[in-house]
C-alpha positions as CSV (number, residue, x, y, z in Angstrom):
1,M,-0.1,1.3,-3.4
2,V,-3.1,1.6,-0.9
3,D,-5.8,4.0,-2.0
4,D,-9.6,4.2,-2.6
5,N,-9.5,6.8,-4.9
6,T,-9.5,5.6,-8.7
7,N,-8.3,8.1,-10.1
8,N,-5.3,8.9,-7.3
9,L,-4.7,5.1,-8.0
10,T,-4.4,4.8,-11.5
11,L,-2.3,8.5,-11.8
12,E,0.1,6.9,-9.4
13,K,0.3,3.5,-10.9
14,D,1.0,4.8,-14.7
15,L,3.4,7.5,-13.2
16,L,5.5,4.9,-11.6
17,E,5.6,2.0,-13.7
18,I,6.1,4.8,-16.7
19,A,9.5,5.4,-14.0
20,G,9.9,1.3,-14.5
21,F,8.6,0.4,-11.0
22,E,6.4,-2.9,-10.7
23,V,3.2,-1.7,-8.9
24,F,0.7,-3.6,-6.9
25,I,-2.5,-2.3,-5.8
26,S,-5.5,-2.3,-3.7
27,E,-8.2,-0.2,-2.6
28,N,-8.9,-0.6,0.9
29,A,-6.1,-1.6,3.7
30,T,-7.1,-5.6,4.3
31,D,-6.1,-6.2,0.5
32,G,-3.1,-3.9,1.1
33,I,-1.7,-5.8,3.8
34,A,-2.7,-9.0,2.0
35,I,-0.3,-7.8,-0.8
36,A,2.5,-6.7,1.0
37,R,2.8,-9.9,3.2
38,R,2.4,-11.9,-0.7
39,E,5.1,-9.5,-2.9
40,K,7.3,-8.1,0.2
41,P,7.5,-4.7,-1.8
42,D,10.1,-2.5,-1.7
43,I,7.7,0.2,-0.4
44,I,4.6,0.8,0.6
45,I,2.3,3.7,-0.3
46,M,-1.1,4.1,1.7
47,D,-3.8,6.7,1.9
48,V,-4.7,7.5,5.3
49,R,-8.5,7.1,5.1
50,L,-9.8,4.0,3.9
51,P,-13.2,2.1,3.9
52,D,-12.4,-0.5,6.0
53,M,-9.8,1.2,8.7
54,R,-7.4,4.0,8.8
55,G,-4.0,3.7,7.0
56,T,-2.3,4.5,10.5
57,E,-3.8,1.2,11.6
58,A,-3.1,-0.6,8.5
59,A,0.9,0.6,8.8
60,S,0.8,-0.6,12.7
61,I,-0.4,-3.9,11.7
62,L,2.1,-4.1,9.0
63,R,4.8,-3.1,11.8
64,Q,3.9,-5.7,14.0
65,D,4.4,-8.1,11.8
66,K,7.6,-10.0,11.3
67,K,7.2,-10.5,7.5
68,T,6.7,-6.9,6.8
69,S,7.7,-4.6,9.4
70,D,11.1,-3.4,7.4
71,I,8.9,-2.0,4.6
72,P,9.0,1.2,4.4
73,I,5.2,3.1,4.8
74,V,4.9,6.9,3.1
75,L,1.2,7.8,4.6
């Protein structure tokens, strides 16, 4: 999950963990991209407006990377 709103990030993380998911979080796109490359998550949930770049730009970077190109991304 990538979201710069701490309240949203905490709520979404808690809900997903209660449902049994392992959740990796980031408050900016750059760190989110690095986590995705390292952890290879099943899905990425990303805010569109982030402090360092737009979520659509981060999604484009992930799509161009062979390691992360097949991970579904929800913006």
